[in-house]
FIROMAR-164249 format. One record per atom (N, C-alpha, C, CB): residue in one letter; x, y, z. Coordinates in pm, whole numbers, plus 50000, padded with zeros to 5 digits. Each point is the difference from the previous one (the first is absolute). Glycine has a CB too. Layout:
REM residues N
AXYZ/...
END
This chain:
REM residues 427
M500844988050000/M499165012050000/M500875012450000/M498184987750121/S501485021849795/S500755012549998/S499435009050107/S500504997949753/A500085001750365/A499435006950115/A500175014949993/A500434980050133/A500575024349796/A500205014349989/A500725003049871/A500065002650249/I499515007749683/I500625003849875/I500535013950016/I498494985149864/E502825016050147/E500625012550043/E500955005349895/E499784992950236/T500145020049732/T501015006549917/T500345013250065/T499164988849789/Q501845018050156/Q500345013350047/Q499775010049887/Q501694990650165/K497155008549771/K499665009149892/K499355012550055/K499724980749845/S500425030350082/S499415012550044/S498685002249932/S502245009550042/G496954999550016/G498735003449940/G498864996750092/G500964996349776/K498145013250249/K498884997750089/K498974990949933/K500385022350108/A499034969249972/A498934991549949/A498685007450016/A501284978950057/E497945021649838/E498745007250006/E498894991349945/E501205021949979/A497624980350073/A498834992949952/A499515006649872/A499384993050235/D499585001049704/D499525005049872/D499535014450007/D499364976949944/N500175027550174/N499485013650012/N501095010250031/N497864990450076/G503415005149925/G501115009150023/G500385001250146/G499285012349802/A499944982250289/A500325000450143/A500884988250035/A497845011850051/P503014989650051/P500844988750040/P499164988050036/P501735015950081/K498724972649876/K499304987750034/K500024998050152/K500624989949776/A498245006650282/A499864999750145/A501044991150066/A497575004149972/S502694984249967/S500944990650062/S501445004849994/S498454981749939/L501805029149982/L501365004949984/L500205013650064/L500154987149791/Q498965017050297/Q500145013050065/Q501104999450106/Q497575004849958/I503175006250051/I501045001150102/I499345001150137/I501585011249836/P498844980850262/P499395000750133/P500275013350068/P500244975250019/E498835029150064/E500115013050067/E501205000750093/E497535002349985/W502904986450069/W501105000150096/W501375002049935/W498644985250144/L501445014249723/L501295001249932/L500415014749992/L499524979049866/K501185025650240/K500405013950014/K501525001350011/K497815005050113/A502665007249869/A501445002649998/A500704996550130/A499545017949838/D499774984450275/D500694998150128/D500394985550026/D498735019450087/L500674971149841/L500384986050016/L501464997549959/L497614993649959/F502955015649960/F501304997649940/F501125008050067/F498824995349786/L500875012250317/L501015008450064/L501164991750055/L498225016550057/E501474973250019/E501074991850060/E500804992949891/E498614996750206/L500734998449690/L500694993249890/L500975009549930/L498004985049969/L501565027250006/L500855009849932/L501175004350088/L498015007949870/Q501754993250259/Q501075003650092/Q501124989549997/Q498335012150145/K501294975349837/K500974989049997/K500714998849866/K498614988150168/N500715015449723/N500514996749868/N500425011949914/N498564980350013/V501085031850027/V500395011849923/V500955008550085/V497784999849871/P503505001050092/P500965007950078/P499575014750009/P501834984449928/N498305021350193/N499705014250024/N498535003449973/N502355005449939/F496774984750078/F498565002549981/F499495009950105/F499724976849902/K499465032750053/K499415009850091/K498494998350011/K501845015849941/C497464984549945/C498544998950004/C499474996249862/C499895017150187/I498824980349807/I499334996749873/I499315012649948/I499664975750070/R500745028449810/R499365011749939/R498674996249934/R502265010249962/N497804979349956/N498804995649929/N499944984850000/N500065020649854/F498714974350145/F499774985649999/F498804997049911/F500984997650234/S499174992349680/S498874995949916/S499974984949993/S500135021249866/A498674973450124/A499804985649987/A498904997749897/A500744995750241/E499534995649664/E499004997049899/E500084985449959/E500085023649918/A498794970950041/A499974986249953/A500884998849877/A497684996650093/S503194993449906/S500964998749891/S499624989049901/S501745008250154/E497104985949866/E499564989249913/E498945004849903/E500534983550179/N499475010849702/N498865001349910/N498964989750043/N501455008349809/A497294995550189/A498944990750041/A500104987249918/A498505019250065/G501344969650002/G500074987249932/G501374993550009/G498275008249849/E502754998850202/E501344994250014/E500204994250140/E500875016449831/N498234986250260/N500214995950138/N498744993550055/N501665018550031/Y498504970150036/Y498854992650050/Y499895000150152/Y500194985749800/V500875016550269/V499984998350145/V500435012550076/V500454976149963/T500435031949978/T500565011250074/T499965012949918/T501474984050124/L498715026949947/L500215013149938/L501485003250008/L497665007950061/M502954995749827/M501375004850000/M499955015249992/M500874978849889/A499655027850215/A499975014650007/A501405005549977/A498054999250161/L502055010649749/L501245007149976/L500065012150092/L500074992149758/L500985008650325/L500145010750098/L501165009049959/L499074985350183/N500655027549799/N501035009849967/N500165010050114/N499504997449754/I501745004250291/I500285008750115/I501065010249962/I499404981450160/D500305031249867/D500975010949983/D500585002750139/D498765010449798/A502464984850227/A500615001150132/A500935012150006/A499854975150029/E499985033350074/E500895011450020/E501164995750088/E498095016349976/L503134987749987/L501204996550075/L500435011550090/L500714984849814/E500215012550276/E500445010050097/E500605012349934/E500414981650162/D500195016849720/D500625011349932/D499015007649912/D502154987750004/G496585008950003/G498975006949923/G499744994049864/G500645020250118/K500204970549838/K499774993549871/K498904989550014/K502405003949934/S497134991449953/S498954989850002/S500474987349932/S498265018050000/Q501154970850038/Q500324987049940/Q498704992749973/Q502224998950120/Q497654996149758/Q498814992649961/Q500164985350038/Q499575016249810/V499434978450258/V500014986150044/V498684993649955/V501515005250200/S498574982649749/S498774993149960/S500044985550047/S499765015249799/Y499064979750236/Y499844986350045/Y498784993949930/Y501065005450225/M498894981349778/M498804992749962/M499464993350124/M500834996349762/M497885005850265/M499394993650116/M498894990649953/M500555019950146/K499534967849900/K499014989849969/K499004999550115/K501684986549861/I497065016650108/I498975001450102/I498914989649975/I500505024850024/P499054968150078/P498974989849979/P498665006049962/P501184985550162/N498125007749750/N498635003549965/N499094993750107/N500545001349747/E498765007150329/E499234994950114/E498904990449956/E500505021250122/M498904981249760/M498974991049951/M500594986149975/M498775019449897/V502444980350049/V500674987349973/V500334992950131/V500955009349787/Q499464998450314/Q500304993950129/Q498804992650056/Q501655018050043/K497144987349933/K498804993250046/K499774987149923/K499015022150064/V501294978249805/V499834988149918/V500904988750049/V499395014449805/I501834989250237/I500954989850045/I500054999350154/I501365003749790/N497514999550271/N499854998650145/N501005008250080/N499124977349959/N501155035049994/N500865009350073/N501394994550028/N497955009450101/R502504981549814/R501354994750018/R501025011249983/R499264977349916/K501725023250173/K501045010249990/K500944996149885/K499855005450252/F499764999249631/F500614995449877/F501455004149985/F497775000949899/F502635009950170/F501365004949984/F500974993750098/F499065021149918/G500464969650166/G500904993650095/G501134992749931/G498094997750156/T501584994349743/T501014992649925/T500965009449929/T498394981349971/E501045028749961/E500845009049922/E500925008350088/E498215000949828/G501295003250288/G500855007550093/G501194991850045/G498005012550075/I501794974749957/I501094991150039/I501004998449886/I498464987950158/M501025011049721/M500884998549884/M500905012149983/M498274985749890/Y501145026350109/Y500805012249979/Y500925002950119/Y498165009049857/R501344988550263/R500755003950120/R501094990050036/R497955011550081/D501774975549899/D500914989750050/D500594991049891/D498705000650208/V500434992949716/V500454989249911/V500835005249883/V497974987150064/I501545023149866/I500755005249886/I501375005450042/I497825005749888/P502285002150220/P501345004250045/P500914988150033/P498975020950089/E500474968449969/E500814988250029/E500554993949871/E498634995650206/M500545003749691/M500454994149875/M501005009149928/M497804988249981/E501985024850025/E500965009249939/E501354999450071/E498115014949933/K501884982950198/K501244999050076/K500784987349961/K498935012650191/L500384976849776/L500694987949954/L500875003249879/L498124985650086/Y501365022749825/Y500775003849881/Y501145009550034/Y497954996949862/S501785012950223/S501075009450035/S501144992950072/S498325018650016/D501334971550068/D501044992150067/D500824991849900/D498554998850204/A500824998149681/A500714992549895/A500705009349902/A498324981650022/G501635031550005/G500705009649917/G499225005249880/G502024988850072/V496675009049927/V499165004549889/V498865008550055/V500584979349864/Q499185032250072/Q498915008650044/Q498744997049919/Q501645017950066/V497324977650002/V498724996749937/V498885006850077/V500904977849916/R498225029050012/R498795005750061/R498794993949934/R501195021550054/F497834975250027/F498804993649949/F498795009449989/F500854978950098/S499165032149975/S498775007850012/S500315014550034/S498784979550072/P500195029149923/P500195013850045/P500335000350149/P498415008149823/K502145003250223/K500245001850143/K498675000350074/K502135012849952/Y497874981450166/Y498804999250082/Y500205008550125/Y499484976849914/Y499445029850131/Y500075008550118/Y498894996150097/Y500995018949864/D499384979850263/D499004997950105/D499335013350034/D501314980450092/I497385019449923/I499285012250036/I498724996250074/I500965012349799/E498724995550302/E498774997950075/E498895008649940/E501314994850211/T497544999149765/T498845007349948/T498754995650074/T501085002249772/P497825005150214/P498754995950064/P499334988049933/P499725023550067/S500814971649822/S499384988849931/S500054987550087/S500645009949779/E498214984450250/E499984988050085/E500564987849927/E498025009450120/F502084991449748/F500524988849922/F501475001749965/F497724996649910/G502865014950126/G501395002749967/G500165005449859/G500664982150158/V500565021949809/V500325004949866/V501394994849963/V498555020950029/I501794980249844/I501354997449951/I500505012849937/I499524975249960/L501605030150091/L500585012449948/L501334996849933/L498855013850179/M501294990349694/M501204997149923/M500505012749932/M499224976349962/E502025023149993/E500505010949918/E499245000349868/E502294998250108/D497595013649836/D499385001749869/D501064997149894/D498355017250089/L501414972949828/L500984996049899/L499945008449873/L499864977250093/Q499095030449889/Q499865007649876/Q501135010049975/Q497554997350026/P502925010050077/P501125009149975/P501294993049956/P498995015050168/H501084971949856/H501174992249959/H499754992849867/H500614997150242/N498345007049690/N499694995049866/N499644985249996/N501525017349912/F497864977850194/F499454986549999/F498575000549947/F501474993150195/K498164996749730/K498634999149953/K499664985549967/K500125023549911/N498604974050073/N499544986849958/N500004998949848/N498594998350207/V501514989349746/V499744997349859/V498494999649980/V502184986949974/N497355017049910/N498574999449969/N499524985650010/N500195020149848/R498974977250250/R499584986250027/R499184994249884/R500005005350244/L499315003249680/L499194995149888/L500874995149885/L498175015850067/E503004990349916/E500934995649897/E500874988550049/E500015023149906/G500294976650223/G500814989350057/G501495002749992/G498204984349940/L502575008350136/L501455001650006/L500674994449876/L499894998950249/D501105008349698/D500824994849891/D501104991350058/D499495020249857/I501424975050057/I501044990850045/I500905006550105/I499954988849776/E500495023650199/E500925006650093/E499375001750137/E501065011949807/H497714993250197/H499355002650129/H499674986950073/H499065021349908/T500574968450016/T499734987050063/T501274994450063/T498174995649835/K502965005350094/K501264995050054/K500445007850123/K500654992849770/C499155020450228/C500365008150118/C499144996250120/C500705018849849/A498004978950127/A499114995950109/A500404986350053/A498145013549899/L502214977250011/L500374986550042/L501344999850072/L498714991049807/K502225017450151/K501295000650070/K499805004850143/K501195004449783/K498035006250234/K499765005050136/K499194989950080/K500085023749916/L499004969250019/L499254989550069/L500934988950046/L497975005349863/A502984990850051/A500974989750039/A500825004550119/A500104991949763/Q500275020850240/Q500735005450115/Q499154999250127/Q501285015449846/L497454988250141/L499094999550115/L499824985750049/L498825020349914/H500914970749993/H499784986050037/H501254993850063/H498334998149815/A502835004750127/A501254994350054/A500245004950142/A500954998849768/A498915014250253/A500225005550134/A498974994750098/A500975020549900/S497794977750055/S498954995150090/S500274985750044/S498365015149889/A502204976750021/A500344986250035/A501184999650096/A499134992349778/V501875016050198/V501175000450088/V499625005650135/V501495002849803/R497635007050199/R499605006350127/R499364989750095/R499655021849877/V499604968450068/V499424989550083/V501094991750066/V497994999249850/E503064998050076/E501114992050055/E500765007850106/E500194987849782/V499845025450205/V500765008550093/V499185003450125/V501265009449806/K497474994050176/K499205005150112/K498814991350036/K500705022449931/G499064966949996/G498874991450031/G498765004049923/G500964996150224/E497924997849809/E498755002149927/E499525014550010/E499414976250043/Y499855027849856/Y499385013350001/Y498835000250098/Y500715003949761/P498915008050285/P498795001050084/P498804994149928/P500925020650112/G498154974049962/G498824993549941/G499255008849904/G499834986650203/I500055026349830/I499245009349917/I500655001749863/I499235011850206/V502094985949786/V500725000949874/V499904986849924/V501575016950101/C498544971949968/C499954987049934/C498664997349934/C501644991750166/V497285011549904/V498654997049951/V499575009849892/V499434990550224/G500965022049791/G499615010049903/G498525003550009/G501804991949853/V497615011350035/V498625004949996/V498994988850021/V500755018149848/Y499684969350135/Y499044989050001/Y499664995350142/Y500884993149778/T498515015950297/T499504996550133/T498704992249986/T501085020650101/D498424974150009/D498744992549997/D498855008849948/D500804985850191/D499175026849852/D498945009149957/D500045002349849/D500065011150224/V501164990849723/V500145002549856/V499654987349921/V501785017350046/L498614971150004/L499664987649931/L498494997749997/L502204990550070/K497125013050038/K498534998950002/K499385009649899/K500084993350242/M500475018749750/M499515009849904/M500224994949857/M500475018750164/L500704975549810/L500294994749868/L499114988149965/L502365007850026/E497354983950073/E499124988649977/E498615004849958/E501304986550167/H498215023849901/H498705005749967/H500025006049860/H499575004750243/M501505002249726/M500155006549869/M500144989749889/M501085019650112/S499644969549914/S500324990349895/S498754993249944/S502204996450110/K496755002849972/K498784993349954/K499385006949880/K499614992350234/T500425021049766/T499475007449886/T501085002649896/T498305010650150/M502954991049896/M501085003349907/M500244988949899/M501035014050177/T499054973449871/T500374989149910/T498914997349896/T501374990150183/S497375010449858/S498924997649902/S499965011049896/S498684987950175/L501505024549868/L500025011149905/L501204998949908/L498815014650165/Y502344981649891/Y501204998949919/Y499814989549890/Y501405007050198/M498064981549838/M499814989449901/M498975004149896/M500614982950172/E498425025049867/E499035005349904/E500715008849896/E498194999350176/C502765009049872/C500745008749908/C500994992049916/C499755018950163/V500814970449894/V500954991749926/V499354994449874/V501184994150215/R497535003149790/R499294994749884/R500065009449880/R498494987850156/T501805024949870/T500085009749890/T501415001249943/T498115012550104/Y502884980949958/Y501395001149954/Y500244990849881/Y500735005950234/E500014999049672/E500334992049883/E500834987850039/E499925020749857/G499654967650098/G500734987750026/G499724993750135/G501725008849854/H497254996050217/H499744995050136/H499594985450002/H499325022950064/E500194971849824/E499504986349998/E501074989950042/E498415006749819/V502844996550154/V501094990650027/V500214997950150/V501095007149787/Y498865003650290/Y500374999450141/Y498845002550097/Y502245007349930/Y496574995750020/Y498915004650086/Y499684990150112/Y499075012449806/D500724975050160/D499564990250101/D501044998150110/D498674988449823/S502605010750140/S501044998050101/S500175012650086/S501174983649848/L498735028150092/L500075012350078/L498825001050096/L501225011249812/K497614984950142/K498805000550085/K500184991350124/K498575004349797/R501974983550186/R500234991350115/R500985006450099/R499554979949855/T501485026650092/T500975006750087/T499345011450077/T501844993949840/C497355014150091/C499365011550065/C498974995750105/C500365013049790/E499004975650189/E499024995150097/E500664996650133/E498614991149813/N502695006450186/N500754996950122/N500905011650039/N499954975749942/F499635036550027/F500845011950017/F500565001150142/F498655011449824/M500504988250277/M500475002350137/M500874988750051/M497955013250041/S501714974449929/S500844988950046/S501375000549933/S497954985950039/E502075017749833/E501285001549928/E500815011550058/E498944990749792/L500385020450240/L500695011550057/L500604996550136/L498445015449878/C500794978350207/C500514996350133/C501184990549990/C497705003250094/Q502254987749810/Q501134990849979/Q501225007749955/Q498424981549943/L501375028649971/L501095008349949/L500685007750112/L498815001949783/L500435002050319/L500535008350109/L500844992150100/L498025014749972/K501934972250021/K500794991850092/K501495001149964/K498054984250031/V502785016850072/V501445001549980/V500694986750027/V499895024350065/D500864970949836/D500794987950015/D501405004150048/D498674987849818/T501625009450307/T501285004350059/T501194992549943/T498775005850207/N500974983549718/N501094992549939/N500435006149866/N499164979550113/E500095030349839/E500315006449873/E500645013750025/E498104987849889/F502395018350006/F500575013450008/F498875010150012/F502034993049864/N498025015150242/N498955009950025/N500605013850020/N498564982250103/V500655027949865/V500435013850011/V498845008350054/V501644997249809/L498655015450218/L498935009450035/L499555006549870/L500945004250235/N497864992149720/N499455005649878/N499475014050024/N499424977049922/H500745031649978/H499375013250006/H498504998550013/H501865010049862/G497554980950061/G498604996450017/G499015008049917/G500644993250223/D499765018749731/D499135008349915/D500885005849890/D498405005650194/F502314985449738/F501125003949916/F499565002449857/F501534986950148/W497965025149829/W499565003849866/W500475014149968/W498004984850020/A501725019849858/A500615012149946/A499835012250089/A499614990649776/N499235011250284/N499755012150079/N500775000450130/N497775000849900/N502814988150140/N500774999650125/N501504999549975/N498084988650108/I502335014849770/I501425000349963/I500315013749944/I500044975049954/M500935031950107/M500385013549959/M501364999549931/M498675010150190/F501414996149693/F501245000049923/F500565014249989/F499214979949871/Q502095021450149/Q500715012649978/Q500824998649872/Q500095005150251/H499825004849659/H500674999349871/H501065010949988/H497934990349898/D503105006850020/D501005010349971/D499535008349882/D501874985250088/D498975024149866/D499615009149893/D499734992749869/D501355017750109/A499254970649874/A499804992349878/A498794990750010/A502445001249959/G496884998950157/G498824991750017/G500304986150053/G498995012749819/K502274984450214/K500364987050055/K499734999650150/K501744997149821/V497844991450229/V499664998850142/V501275000850085/V497984985849942/K502025023450154/K501125001750094/K499774992350129/K500455022549901/E498314977950148/E499694994050130/E498564995350000/E501695014850115/T498054975249968/T498674994250013/T499654998750147/T500264987449782/Y498605018050257/Y499514998650138/Y498634993149998/Y501275020850072/F498444972650038/F498674994150019/F499235007950105/F500894977349937/V497815023450048/V499135005950100/V498874990350031/V500565023449921/D498704979550184/D498834992250041/D500364986050046/D498645013249840/F501814985950285/F500424987250058/F498974994350096/F502365007449975/Q496374995950009/Q499024995150097/Q499494986049968/Q499345023450039/C501044970949847/C499544986649964/C501124989750001/C498255010649862/V502894992650201/V501134990650001/V499584986850062/V501615019250014/R499014970149938/R499684986750053/R501184990849976/R497525003449957/Y502794988550142/Y501124990649992/Y499564987549924/Y500955008850217/G499864986949687/G499664988149924/G500834999049874/G497695000950091/S501834991549813/S500734997749876/S500145012949920/S499144976549996/P502045025849942/P500195012149920/P499145000549875/P502305000650086/V497094988349875/V499195000249878/V498775008850015/V500804977149946/T498825026150178/T498885009150022/T500255013349932/T499514988950219/D501655017149807/D500335012949939/D500284998749851/D500925007450219/L499674981549740/L500304998149858/L498734999649916/L502084987650064/Y496965004249977/Y498744999549927/Y499325013649998/Y499754975950064/Y500285030850052/Y499305012750013/Y500525010249898/Y499634995450244/L501695006549755/L500585010049910/L499884995949854/L501575006450181/L498844981349787/L500124996149860/L498664998449931/L502114988850059/L496835008050016/L498694998949937/L499205012950006/L500014976050060/S500125031750046/S499165011950015/S500575012449934/S499214990550211/S502115010549774/S500605013149974/S500975000949883/S499735003450236/T500524985649692/T500905000949886/T499225003149873/T501564983850111/N499145022149794/N499425003049869/N499514987149934/N501515020049976/L497374980849954/L499394988049941/L500964992749906/L497775011150020/D503024996249905/D500914993649905/D501114992150069/D499515018449840/L500744984650289/L501074993350074/L499484989450095/L501335020849983/K497454980550058/K499454992650114/K500294985049994/K498225017150014/L501504976649875/L500194985649987/L501304996749927/L497524997050000/K502825010949900/K501204997749922/K501265000150085/K498865010149805/Y501184998950294/Y501195001750083/Y499824994550142/Y500565020249865/F498364972550161/F499734995450137/F501174991950055/F497544999749949/D502904990249979/D501104991650049/D501315007850007/D498864980049903/Y501345029250003/Y501205008450003/Y500025008450127/Y500035000849748/F498835005050287/F499935008450120/F500214991750126/F498445015749881/V501034972150122/V500204991350116/V501494996950017/V497694990049968/K502995007149921/K501444997350010/K500775012450042/K499774982549823/Y499845029150125/Y500675012450039/Y499855002350150/Y499585009749770/Y499214988250281/Y499785001150145/Y500884990150075/Y497625007449960/H502414980149994/H500774989650071/H501495003149998/H498264983249938/D502255021449949/D501435003649992/D500355010450106/D500004994949754/N499165015350259/N500245010550098/N499794995050143/N499305016949831/L499704974750188/L499764994350132/L501234992550050/L497554998149947/I503014993549969/I501184992250040/I501185009250028/I499184980649862/E501015029650054/E501105009450020/E499925006550138/E500075004349754/Y498734999950286/Y499875007250126/Y499944990650120/Y498825018249876/L500694969750106/L500084990250108/L501464996850031/L497774990249932/K503045008549964/K501434997550021/K500685011950065/K500014984749802/L499655027450152/L500585012050058/L499725001050149/L499755011449780/L499034985050258/L499595001150141/L500314987350079/L498205015749930/K502484974850004/K500454987650067/K498834992050057/K502165011450055/Y496854986349862/Y498864991550039/Y500514986250036/Y498435012849848/P501284982250274/P500654987750048/P499384987049950/P500605013050197/K498244987649741/K499344987849956/K500254997449851/K498255003350177/R501264985549775/R500164996649859/R499285010249913/R500204975650059/L500455028649834/L499415010049912/L498914993849912/L502175012850001/P496724994049980/P498934994649915/P500444999949853/P498265008350164/T501434981149765/T500354999149859/T498915006349915/T501334979150044/L499025024149832/L499015005349906/L498904989849977/L501775014149890/K498614973250100/K499004989349980/K499014999950116/K501684986349871/E498825015550252/E499114999950116/E499035011849999/E501794988350131/I498685023249821/I499095011549988/I498904996949900/I501885015950058/H498484978149829/H499004996649899/H499034989350052/H501655005949819/I498874984450253/I499134989750058/I499015006350097/I501834982949976/D498655026850103/D499125006750094/D498945008449928/D501885000450167/L498515005649721/L499025007449919/L498884990849954/L501805015849925/L498554971850039/L498994990449957/L499194994850118/L501464993549808/K499215003250302/K499304994850118/K499035010250057/K501984985650050/K498395027149945/K499185010650059/K499355008549891/K501495000450202/S498124993049690/S499475007449886/S498625005950026/S501314985049854/F498025010850254/F498745006850033/F500265014650033/F499044978550086/G502195024649955/G500355014050021/G499785008249874/G501654993050171/A498595000849713/A499765007049873/A498515002049978/A502104990149905/V497095000150134/V498545001249983/V499465011650082/V499844975249958/S500595025850166/S499515010950085/S500455013549945/S500044984850198/I501165015849744/I500485012649944/I499155004249880/I502334994550078/I497394996349831/I499265003749879/I498545003150029/I501554985949868/M497925008950244/M498615002750035/M499825012450085/M499604975749987/I501405027750094/I499835010850098/I500885012049967/I499444982950173/Q501865015149814/Q500895011549984/Q500135004849856/Q501234991650196/M498914999449709/M500225003949862/M498855008349944/M501364979549971/P497385017350056/P498925008349948/P500055014450052/P498614979549985/L501815022250140/L500125013450057/L501165007649938/L499024991750214/A502105001449765/A501175006549944/A499755005249859/A501434985250141/L497645008549787/L499755003549860/L498735008149980/L501204979549937/L498185024850173/L498765007749991/L500285014950003/L498784981350111/E500595026149798/E500175014449997/E499465006250129/E499844999949749/L500595012350280/L499515007250118/L498485000549999/L502095013850005/T497324984150111/T498555000450012/T499605004450138/T499804982049830/E499155026250177/E499505004550129/E499364988550078/E499625022749903/A500004966750026/A499354988750067/A500994991450076/A498275000149824/A503025002550157/A501034991450059/A500225003250147/A501084998249776/D498294994350311/D500305000550142/D499864985950056/D499205024250019/L501274973950104/L500064986650054/L498634993550011/L502035006750124/C496955001449911/C498664994450016/C499464995049866/C499595015450193/S500684992249699/S499574995649868/S500744987449960/S499485023749935/Y501774975650102/Y500844988749961/Y499654987250075/Y501815016349948/L497964984950182/L499784988150083/L498544996750024/L502145005250106/G496965004149864/G498604998250035/G499274990049912/G500035023050081/T498714974749951/T499154990849924/T498765006949946/T500844981350142/S499125031949865/S498865007549950/S500015000349848/S499995014050208/E498944991149734/E499935001149854/E501095009449948/E497544995750008/V502765014850070/V501065009349961/V501354992949997/V498705019250100/S501544972550002/S501274992650007/S500124990149885/S499995002650248/I498944990449723/I500024990249892/I500235007049866/I498454985050130/A500915026549851/A500185007649876/A501455004749987/A497595007450009/F503004996750106/F501395004449998/F500944988649961/F499465017050175/R500334971349884/R500874988749967/R499784995249856/R499984993350243/R498775007449710/R499754996449861/R500785009349906/R497704991250062/R502335021549975/R500755009749920/R501484996349998/R498335018050056/M502214977550058/M501404995950005/M500264988449905/M500145007850237/Y498994982049768/Y500244987749927/Y499715001249851/Y499464987850207/T499755022349754/T499705001849858/T500745011949939/T497764989950042/N503055016850038/N500815011049953/N500864995349881/N500045010350233/P499904996749653/P500744995549881/P501504997950024/P498335012149865/R502274996350219/R501444998550028/R500254987050076/R500285025150005/Y498884972150095/Y500154987550074/Y499784988149908/Y499225011450210/R499814989649701/R499724988949908/R501214997049913/R497585006249999/R503115004049954/R501174997749915/R501064992050076/R499525021449876/H500644981450252/H500974992850083/H499504986050032/H500795021750097/I498004977349951/I499514987450055/I499784989649891/I498925012750186/E500764991749693/E499804990449892/E501304993349957/E498055013649923/K503084992050118/K501294993649980/K500454992450125/K500605018049837/V499104987550280/V500494994150124/V499274987150035/V500585022850079/L498094976849904/L499254988050040/L500434987649920/L498075014750060/P502084985949808/P500514988149929/P501414996250045/P498595006149804/W502245003750224/W501374997450047/W499984992650133/W500805020749882/L498364983750212/L499884993250128/L499434985949983/L499695022150111/Y499344976549801/Y499404986949975/Y501074990149950/Y497795011049947/H503034993449960/H501004991149945/H501154997250098/H499405008749774/R500704999150331/R500984997350107/R499444990750107/R500995022549958/G497764973550028/G499384991050097/G499455006950122/G501514983049921/T498315030250073/T499575007650117/T498624996150048/T501395018649920/F497734977349991/F498614997350039/F499754985350030/F499325019149860/E501734972850148/E499824985850032/E499744998050148/E501474994049809/
END
């Protein structure tokens, strides 16, 4: 499940009548004085705040769970000069919190930014290599009962997302996979150095409450999906076997979530698609640096979770299947390089074992093409919110039908479903 879709894009989200969309309104408590202590610690010779502004930084339809607020601060210094400071603040959508039973959704992400990511980055610095995985994170107290995530604003450093509707090209896919291999390698070594991750990190978003919600959703989702599949060109070949797989959606999902401790396991990003990957480019347009954002869905388990997620949801259609095995090998080559660099004490996973795991856990591909891929390929829409996505109302069903019949999604899925069928995914 794509629990949160986060970018650092600018621009206020507005409803059709020109007014800000209600779910994206800046909360009244978001005031300048919340940042005084933070600025005193991080801005040399800070005196006071001259001006403060906060605005929704998402376009409507790009975010399902949270509001991303762009904060601009004009800070006055002791010598009378001014310094511009900007942050991105991730704020929970209170309506969504009710849908997920008021779960403190940022608990996992806070631990990741505050503790786990710095631990993994230190493994590299101790090995003589500087690696950064994400924007800088700042602790801050706010009146929000659900907490917030405060990060540096990456836009001034020329970071941006690739257009998710077009998908990642070869260069951007390789950069994302290299950084993923670095993350996975460090996460595996970190377990050997410090022991198991906290439970909230290992389990990720798939709590009992979320699984119950997905079970309720799957009853209408799978029947509607198979209805739409009947309209896809060439569906006659794979329809019956796919239908049997979809009828066992929840049992297959629960089996997929089990961790085999005898296999190679890593900390998966868990929501690894184009909108959660930020790229910095040089003047020639070549990628200089890659950061990841949105760590609230991390989960410990097989690395194929992230591989399926990225390669099926976010790559360009011309590359998606043609380069699938190439990208898996590229990831594996980098994974082995960084496991060796960090002196991973156990046996290194082979490329064959990664491919075997992709086949054994191929239901992961089914869940991606049914849940995440349709969202990644859907144009901006005001109807896109978590209730529309997860609900069972006529509005929700109409929204999901739009996802599954979207011409862009059809172009992808009419190639992907036969490919999965011929790999034995629906057996």
